[in-house]
N, C-alpha and C positions, 0 to 999 in steps of 0.2 A: 209456148214460145218464153221464149227468154225476156225479162223486163220489159214486157208489155207496157207497163203504165210510166215508165221511164220515159220510155221510146214515143210514146204517144204527147209525153211534157217535154221532151226535148225537140218533136216536130215543132211544136208550138208556138215556142220560143224563136226557134232558128225561124222561123218565116215569118213573128210578129216584127221582129228586127229588120230582117232581109229577107221581103215577100217575090223579091226573083229568084232565088237563090236556088238550084237543081241539085239533086248529088251529083257527085264526080270525085273518080279516087284520086285525088290531088292532096295530099297533105297539106300543101303551101294554102288550100284557100280551107279554112277554119270550117267556116260554117259549112259547104258544099260536100267535106270529106264527111263529119259527124251525121250530114245525114245517108252517105254510102254507108258508113258505116251499123247504122241503124238499119237499112236495107239486110246488109249481111248478117246482122244480127237473128232478124226476124227469119231470115232462111235456114238458120244453124240447125240441124236436127238434137232434137232431141235426146239428153244423155251427154253431150258435149257440155260438161261445164265452166271450166277453164281458161279457156278462152271468151267467152260470152260477157264474162266481169274483166275478166283483161281489155277489153274493148269498150265496154260502157266503162269502165275507168279512166280509160284515155281519152273519151268523147266529156263525159264529166272535169278533167284535168282541162282541155284545152277550151272547156268554152268556158269554165273558170278563167284562164287567162286571157281572154279577148274581154270578161270583164258581162256576160251573158250571164252567168249563174255566179253563187258561191257556195261554199263549202255544205252548209246548211241546208242552201235548196239539193243539192247532190244527195245529202243523205233524208233527206225528205223523199223525193224520189223512189231512191232505194227502199227505204219503209213503206209505200205503197204497195211495192211488190212485194211484200211482205210473204203473204202468204201464198200466196205462187209461188216462189221460190223455195221457203219453210230452208231460210237459210239463218235468220236473226232468232237470238232467245226472245223467248216468251215477256223479260223484264225491260224491250229494248220503247 
């Protein structure tokens, strides 16, 4: 699964601040849409590389826009997935 550590943390952060939110395909409701996107990323088949990265980037940007995370948080989350994704160099 793509970004498994990031997705787990995103869900935790959203549920901490918005405990009653449920996943929904509604971009106007950022927390619920981010949860929905996390669900869809988990369903993406192996070998699909660009789409999961774009989607996780949209989620991070959206959560930054509503003040739930900072850019450092998104970097740290992606780094936690480093071994799984094998995308970052060894000097990060």
